[in-house]
C-alpha positions as a Markdown table, in Angstrom:
| # | Residue | x | y | z |
|---|---|---|---|---|
| 1 | Met | 72.3 | 10.6 | -75.1 |
| 2 | Ala | 72.0 | 10.5 | -71.5 |
| 3 | Thr | 72.7 | 14.5 | -71.1 |
| 4 | Lys | 69.9 | 15.0 | -73.9 |
| 5 | Lys | 67.4 | 12.5 | -72.0 |
| 6 | Thr | 68.1 | 14.5 | -68.5 |
| 7 | Lys | 67.3 | 17.7 | -70.5 |
| 8 | Gly | 64.1 | 16.4 | -71.9 |
| 9 | Ser | 63.2 | 15.1 | -68.2 |
| 10 | Lys | 63.7 | 18.0 | -66.6 |
| 11 | Ala | 61.7 | 19.8 | -69.2 |
| 12 | Lys | 58.5 | 17.5 | -69.1 |
| 13 | Thr | 58.8 | 17.6 | -65.3 |
| 14 | Lys | 59.2 | 21.7 | -65.5 |
| 15 | Lys | 55.8 | 21.6 | -68.3 |
| 16 | Ser | 53.7 | 18.6 | -65.5 |
| 17 | Thr | 54.6 | 21.0 | -62.9 |
| 18 | Thr | 53.6 | 24.6 | -64.5 |
| 19 | Lys | 50.1 | 22.5 | -65.7 |
| 20 | Ala | 49.3 | 21.3 | -62.4 |
| 21 | Ala | 49.9 | 25.3 | -61.3 |
| 22 | Lys | 47.5 | 26.3 | -63.9 |
| 23 | Val | 45.1 | 23.8 | -62.8 |
| 24 | Asp | 45.6 | 25.0 | -59.1 |
| 25 | Lys | 45.1 | 28.5 | -60.1 |
| 26 | Thr | 41.9 | 27.6 | -62.4 |
| 27 | Asn | 40.1 | 25.8 | -58.7 |
| 28 | Thr | 41.0 | 28.8 | -56.2 |
| 29 | Val | 39.4 | 30.9 | -59.0 |
| 30 | Asn | 36.9 | 29.0 | -59.8 |
| 31 | Lys | 36.4 | 28.5 | -55.6 |
| 32 | Asn | 36.7 | 32.1 | -55.1 |
| 33 | Ser | 34.2 | 33.1 | -57.8 |
| 34 | Leu | 31.7 | 30.4 | -55.9 |
| 35 | Ile | 32.2 | 31.9 | -52.6 |
| 36 | Ser | 31.3 | 35.0 | -53.6 |
| 37 | Ser | 28.0 | 34.1 | -55.4 |
| 38 | Leu | 26.7 | 33.3 | -52.1 |
| 39 | Lys | 26.6 | 36.5 | -51.0 |
| 40 | Lys | 23.8 | 36.2 | -53.6 |
| 41 | Trp | 22.1 | 33.1 | -51.9 |
| 42 | Asn | 21.8 | 34.7 | -49.0 |
| 43 | Leu | 20.4 | 37.9 | -49.7 |
| 44 | Leu | 17.9 | 36.5 | -51.6 |
| 45 | Ile | 17.3 | 34.1 | -48.6 |
| 46 | Ala | 17.7 | 36.7 | -46.2 |
| 47 | Val | 14.8 | 38.8 | -48.3 |
| 48 | Leu | 12.4 | 35.4 | -48.6 |
| 49 | Phe | 12.5 | 34.8 | -45.2 |
| 50 | Ala | 11.9 | 38.4 | -44.1 |
| 51 | Gly | 9.1 | 38.3 | -46.7 |
| 52 | Gln | 7.3 | 35.3 | -45.3 |
| 53 | Ala | 7.6 | 36.4 | -41.7 |
| 54 | Ala | 5.7 | 39.4 | -42.5 |
| 55 | Ala | 3.0 | 37.8 | -44.4 |
| 56 | Ile | 2.3 | 34.9 | -41.4 |
| 57 | Leu | 1.9 | 38.4 | -39.2 |
| 58 | Val | 0.0 | 40.2 | -41.4 |
| 59 | Met | -2.5 | 36.8 | -42.8 |
| 60 | Ser | -2.8 | 35.0 | -38.9 |
| 61 | Lys | -5.6 | 34.8 | -36.8 |
| 62 | Ser | -4.4 | 34.9 | -33.0 |
| 63 | Val | -4.1 | 31.1 | -31.9 |
| 64 | Thr | -2.3 | 31.4 | -28.1 |
| 65 | Leu | -0.6 | 28.3 | -26.1 |
| 66 | Pro | 0.2 | 27.9 | -22.7 |
| 67 | Val | 3.0 | 27.6 | -21.0 |
| 68 | Val | 2.9 | 25.8 | -17.8 |
| 69 | Ala | 4.9 | 25.0 | -14.3 |
| 70 | His | 4.4 | 21.6 | -13.0 |
| 71 | Phe | 5.5 | 22.0 | -9.0 |
| 72 | Leu | 4.2 | 19.5 | -5.9 |
| 73 | Ala | 1.5 | 21.2 | -3.3 |
| 74 | Pro | -0.8 | 19.6 | -0.6 |
| 75 | Asp | -3.3 | 17.8 | -1.5 |
| 76 | Thr | -5.9 | 18.8 | 1.1 |
| 77 | Leu | -8.9 | 16.4 | 0.8 |
| 78 | Ala | -6.1 | 13.4 | 0.7 |
| 79 | Ser | -4.4 | 14.8 | 3.8 |
| 80 | Gln | -7.5 | 14.8 | 5.5 |
| 81 | Gly | -8.3 | 11.2 | 4.8 |
| 82 | Ala | -4.9 | 9.6 | 5.3 |
| 83 | Gly | -4.3 | 12.0 | 9.0 |
| 84 | His | -0.9 | 13.3 | 7.2 |
| 85 | Thr | -0.2 | 15.6 | 4.3 |
| 86 | Val | -0.5 | 14.1 | 0.9 |
| 87 | Met | 2.0 | 16.1 | -1.5 |
| 88 | Ala | 0.2 | 15.9 | -5.1 |
| 89 | Leu | 1.2 | 17.1 | -8.4 |
| 90 | Ala | -0.4 | 21.0 | -9.5 |
| 91 | Val | 0.0 | 23.0 | -12.3 |
| 92 | Arg | 0.2 | 26.9 | -13.0 |
| 93 | Arg | -0.6 | 28.4 | -16.0 |
| 94 | Leu | 2.7 | 30.9 | -15.9 |
| 95 | Phe | 1.9 | 32.9 | -19.8 |
| 96 | Asp | 0.5 | 32.2 | -23.1 |
| 97 | Val | 2.7 | 32.3 | -26.4 |
| 98 | Asn | 1.3 | 33.4 | -29.5 |
| 99 | Leu | 1.8 | 31.0 | -32.2 |
| 100 | Ala | 2.5 | 33.5 | -35.0 |
| 101 | Tyr | 5.0 | 35.3 | -33.2 |
| 102 | Leu | 7.0 | 31.7 | -33.0 |
| 103 | Val | 7.2 | 31.6 | -36.4 |
| 104 | Ala | 8.0 | 34.9 | -36.5 |
| 105 | Ala | 10.3 | 35.0 | -34.8 |
| 106 | Phe | 13.2 | 31.7 | -36.5 |
| 107 | Leu | 12.4 | 33.0 | -40.3 |
| 108 | Leu | 13.5 | 37.2 | -39.1 |
| 109 | Ile | 16.6 | 35.4 | -37.0 |
| 110 | Ser | 17.4 | 33.7 | -40.0 |
| 111 | Ala | 17.1 | 36.5 | -41.9 |
| 112 | Gly | 19.0 | 38.8 | -39.8 |
| 113 | Phe | 22.1 | 36.3 | -40.3 |
| 114 | His | 21.9 | 35.7 | -43.6 |
| 115 | Ala | 21.6 | 39.5 | -44.3 |
| 116 | Ile | 24.4 | 39.7 | -41.4 |
| 117 | Ile | 26.2 | 37.3 | -43.4 |
| 118 | Ala | 26.2 | 38.8 | -46.9 |
| 119 | Thr | 26.8 | 42.2 | -46.0 |
| 120 | Arg | 28.8 | 43.4 | -42.5 |
| 121 | Glu | 30.3 | 39.7 | -41.8 |
| 122 | Arg | 30.9 | 38.8 | -45.5 |
| 123 | Ser | 34.5 | 38.8 | -45.6 |
| 124 | His | 34.5 | 36.6 | -42.2 |
| 125 | Tyr | 32.2 | 34.2 | -43.3 |
| 126 | Glu | 34.2 | 34.2 | -46.7 |
| 127 | Ala | 37.6 | 33.6 | -44.7 |
| 128 | Asp | 35.7 | 30.6 | -43.0 |
| 129 | Leu | 34.6 | 28.9 | -45.7 |
| 130 | Lys | 38.0 | 28.7 | -47.1 |
| 131 | Arg | 39.1 | 26.9 | -44.1 |
| 132 | Gly | 35.8 | 24.7 | -43.9 |
| 133 | Val | 34.1 | 26.7 | -41.1 |
| 134 | Asn | 30.8 | 28.2 | -40.2 |
| 135 | Gly | 30.7 | 29.5 | -36.8 |
| 136 | Leu | 27.1 | 31.7 | -37.9 |
| 137 | Arg | 25.3 | 28.8 | -39.2 |
| 138 | Trp | 25.8 | 26.9 | -35.9 |
| 139 | Leu | 24.8 | 29.8 | -34.4 |
| 140 | Glu | 21.8 | 31.0 | -36.2 |
| 141 | Tyr | 20.8 | 27.2 | -36.3 |
| 142 | Gly | 21.3 | 26.5 | -32.2 |
| 143 | Leu | 18.3 | 29.4 | -32.0 |
| 144 | Thr | 16.4 | 28.7 | -35.0 |
| 145 | Ala | 16.0 | 24.9 | -34.8 |
| 146 | Gly | 15.6 | 25.4 | -31.0 |
| 147 | Ile | 12.5 | 27.5 | -31.4 |
| 148 | Met | 11.4 | 25.5 | -34.0 |
| 149 | Leu | 11.7 | 22.8 | -32.1 |
| 150 | Ala | 10.6 | 24.0 | -29.0 |
| 151 | Thr | 7.2 | 25.2 | -30.7 |
| 152 | Ile | 6.7 | 21.6 | -32.7 |
| 153 | Gly | 6.8 | 20.5 | -28.8 |
| 154 | Leu | 4.3 | 22.9 | -28.2 |
| 155 | Leu | 2.0 | 21.7 | -30.8 |
| 156 | Asn | 2.5 | 17.9 | -29.7 |
| 157 | Gly | 1.3 | 19.2 | -26.0 |
| 158 | Ile | 4.5 | 19.7 | -24.4 |
| 159 | Tyr | 3.6 | 22.9 | -22.4 |
| 160 | Asp | 5.6 | 22.4 | -19.6 |
| 161 | Ala | 8.1 | 25.6 | -19.4 |
| 162 | Ser | 11.0 | 23.2 | -17.7 |
| 163 | Thr | 10.5 | 21.0 | -20.6 |
| 164 | Leu | 10.0 | 23.2 | -23.7 |
| 165 | Val | 13.5 | 24.7 | -21.8 |
| 166 | Ala | 15.3 | 21.8 | -22.3 |
| 167 | Ile | 14.7 | 21.2 | -25.6 |
| 168 | Phe | 15.7 | 24.4 | -26.2 |
| 169 | Met | 18.9 | 23.8 | -24.6 |
| 170 | Leu | 19.4 | 20.2 | -26.0 |
| 171 | Val | 19.3 | 22.0 | -29.7 |
| 172 | Val | 21.7 | 24.5 | -28.4 |
| 173 | Leu | 24.1 | 21.8 | -27.6 |
| 174 | Leu | 23.6 | 20.1 | -30.7 |
| 175 | His | 24.8 | 22.7 | -32.7 |
| 176 | Leu | 27.7 | 23.7 | -30.6 |
| 177 | Leu | 28.8 | 20.2 | -31.1 |
| 178 | Gly | 28.8 | 20.5 | -34.9 |
| 179 | Tyr | 30.3 | 24.0 | -34.4 |
| 180 | Phe | 33.2 | 22.1 | -32.3 |
| 181 | Gly | 32.7 | 19.2 | -34.8 |
| 182 | Glu | 34.2 | 21.6 | -37.7 |
| 183 | Thr | 36.4 | 23.9 | -35.4 |
| 184 | Asn | 38.2 | 22.0 | -32.8 |
| 185 | Ser | 38.4 | 18.2 | -33.9 |
| 186 | Val | 41.8 | 17.6 | -35.9 |
| 187 | Thr | 41.1 | 13.4 | -36.3 |
| 188 | Met | 38.4 | 11.7 | -38.0 |
| 189 | Lys | 38.2 | 10.1 | -34.1 |
| 190 | Ala | 37.7 | 13.7 | -32.6 |
| 191 | Lys | 34.7 | 14.2 | -35.3 |
| 192 | Ala | 32.8 | 11.0 | -34.8 |
| 193 | His | 32.6 | 11.6 | -31.0 |
| 194 | Ser | 31.6 | 15.4 | -31.7 |
| 195 | Phe | 28.6 | 13.6 | -34.2 |
| 196 | Ile | 27.8 | 11.1 | -31.9 |
| 197 | Gly | 27.2 | 13.0 | -29.0 |
| 198 | Leu | 25.2 | 15.5 | -31.8 |
| 199 | Leu | 23.0 | 12.5 | -32.7 |
| 200 | Val | 22.6 | 12.2 | -29.1 |
| 201 | Ala | 21.0 | 15.5 | -28.3 |
| 202 | Gly | 18.7 | 15.5 | -31.2 |
| 203 | Ala | 17.4 | 11.7 | -30.3 |
| 204 | Gly | 17.0 | 13.5 | -26.8 |
| 205 | Val | 14.7 | 16.2 | -27.9 |
| 206 | Trp | 12.7 | 13.7 | -30.6 |
| 207 | Val | 12.1 | 11.0 | -27.8 |
| 208 | Ala | 10.4 | 13.9 | -25.5 |
| 209 | Ile | 8.1 | 14.8 | -28.5 |
| 210 | Ala | 7.2 | 10.9 | -29.5 |
| 211 | Ile | 6.4 | 10.6 | -26.1 |
| 212 | Tyr | 3.8 | 12.9 | -26.2 |
| 213 | Leu | 2.4 | 12.3 | -29.4 |
| 214 | Lys | 2.6 | 8.4 | -28.6 |
| 215 | Ser | 0.4 | 9.0 | -25.3 |
| 216 | Ala | -2.0 | 11.7 | -26.8 |
| 217 | Val | -3.0 | 8.8 | -29.3 |
| 218 | Ile | -3.1 | 6.3 | -27.6 |
| 219 | Tyr | -5.1 | 8.0 | -24.4 |
| 220 | Gly | -6.2 | 10.6 | -25.4 |
| 221 | Thr | -8.0 | 11.1 | -29.2 |
| 222 | Gly | -4.6 | 12.1 | -31.2 |
| 223 | Leu | -3.8 | 15.0 | -32.7 |
| 224 | Ser | -4.4 | 17.6 | -35.4 |
| 225 | His | -3.4 | 15.7 | -38.3 |
| 226 | Tyr | -1.3 | 18.9 | -39.5 |
| 227 | Val | 1.3 | 17.6 | -36.4 |
| 228 | Tyr | 1.5 | 14.6 | -37.9 |
| 229 | Trp | 2.8 | 16.3 | -41.0 |
| 230 | Ile | 4.8 | 19.0 | -39.1 |
| 231 | Asp | 6.7 | 16.2 | -37.1 |
| 232 | Gly | 7.7 | 14.0 | -39.9 |
| 233 | Val | 8.3 | 16.3 | -42.6 |
| 234 | Ile | 11.0 | 18.3 | -40.0 |
| 235 | Phe | 12.4 | 14.8 | -38.6 |
| 236 | Thr | 12.8 | 13.5 | -42.3 |
| 237 | Ile | 14.9 | 17.1 | -43.0 |
| 238 | Thr | 16.5 | 16.8 | -39.6 |
| 239 | Leu | 18.2 | 13.2 | -40.7 |
| 240 | Gly | 19.3 | 14.5 | -44.4 |
| 241 | Leu | 20.9 | 18.1 | -41.9 |
| 242 | Ala | 22.7 | 15.1 | -39.5 |
| 243 | Leu | 23.6 | 13.1 | -42.8 |
| 244 | Asn | 25.1 | 16.3 | -44.4 |
| 245 | Thr | 27.0 | 17.2 | -41.0 |
| 246 | Leu | 28.2 | 13.6 | -41.1 |
| 247 | Lys | 29.3 | 13.9 | -45.2 |
| 248 | Val | 31.1 | 17.2 | -44.1 |
| 249 | Phe | 32.9 | 15.6 | -41.6 |
| 250 | Arg | 34.1 | 12.6 | -43.2 |
| 251 | Ala | 34.9 | 15.2 | -46.5 |
| 252 | Asn | 34.2 | 12.3 | -48.8 |
| 253 | Gly | 33.5 | 12.5 | -52.6 |
| 254 | Lys | 31.5 | 15.7 | -53.4 |
| 255 | Trp | 32.1 | 16.9 | -50.1 |
| 256 | Ala | 35.4 | 17.1 | -50.1 |
| 257 | Asp | 34.9 | 20.3 | -51.7 |
| 258 | Tyr | 33.3 | 22.6 | -48.4 |
| 259 | Leu | 31.2 | 24.6 | -50.7 |
| 260 | Tyr | 29.4 | 21.4 | -51.9 |
| 261 | Gly | 28.1 | 20.6 | -48.8 |
| 262 | Glu | 27.3 | 24.5 | -47.9 |
| 263 | Arg | 25.2 | 24.9 | -50.5 |
| 264 | Ile | 23.2 | 21.8 | -49.1 |
| 265 | Phe | 22.6 | 23.0 | -45.7 |
| 266 | Met | 21.1 | 26.1 | -46.5 |
| 267 | Ala | 18.7 | 24.4 | -49.1 |
| 268 | Leu | 17.6 | 22.2 | -46.6 |
| 269 | Ser | 17.5 | 25.1 | -43.9 |
| 270 | Phe | 15.3 | 27.2 | -46.1 |
| 271 | Val | 12.9 | 24.2 | -47.0 |
| 272 | Ala | 13.0 | 23.3 | -43.5 |
| 273 | Lys | 11.8 | 26.7 | -41.8 |
| 274 | Thr | 9.3 | 27.8 | -44.6 |
| 275 | Ala | 8.0 | 24.1 | -44.7 |
| 276 | Leu | 7.7 | 24.3 | -40.9 |
| 277 | Ala | 6.1 | 28.1 | -41.0 |
| 278 | Trp | 3.4 | 27.2 | -43.6 |
| 279 | Leu | 2.1 | 24.2 | -42.4 |
| 280 | Ile | 1.3 | 25.6 | -39.2 |
| 281 | Phe | -0.5 | 28.5 | -40.4 |
| 282 | Ala | -2.5 | 26.2 | -43.1 |
| 283 | Gly | -3.1 | 24.0 | -40.3 |
| 284 | Phe | -3.4 | 26.7 | -37.2 |
| 285 | Leu | -3.1 | 30.7 | -37.8 |
| 286 | Arg | -5.1 | 30.6 | -41.2 |
């Protein structure tokens, strides 16, 4: 009887192992199929971004914004009255930027990255997804979000070149920390540190924008209502991207599947860029 029981147990164990193996194989096949389907997503997004960029360039009127440098220079009248050299803040206009070109830039860069991911870098992209990493995404976001936030800064009255450069670099740093959180952090504590650094960099950008926005309301006559819409919409989507990043880092629930978070990143990024492009067009370029 004992022998029969042992044989039965072995058969049952073998059957369970076979069943588990089939489930794993099915999950692997489904995952590979889903990864392959992202090629269509990337191609579609690339076409949509490129089409929007072309439309913006064709339909927009020419609107330029100044980029200036602030520096100290002698104040002649104040120096004569004081009897010694008095330094005062001076402003120098460096150049003007065409707003439509800035919008087209972040749309075309995004289109280029999605096209490359779907074609030349597809194998590299799919291999990275299988190990829970997407370095190309963080690189693209660093460049495009940097241009987007600098553009939003300009619309809020941030014309100083050094401040605009600082905003761009903080955004790049923010996405580098996101990349490090995915690739180099082997513990939740390390991932948490990357995420905290990411939040600090992002907060620095939005605090700078908020200071100019508040100053325009308190000391000036306010800004175009389109600017308020732009600030509110992009800030809200930015919070959504940050939350998705946290979920991806924690890998809990649906986010245990890295591809779930990847699809949310793609959707939020597309909405953010599209919304910003057409809000700017509606408010300033049409």
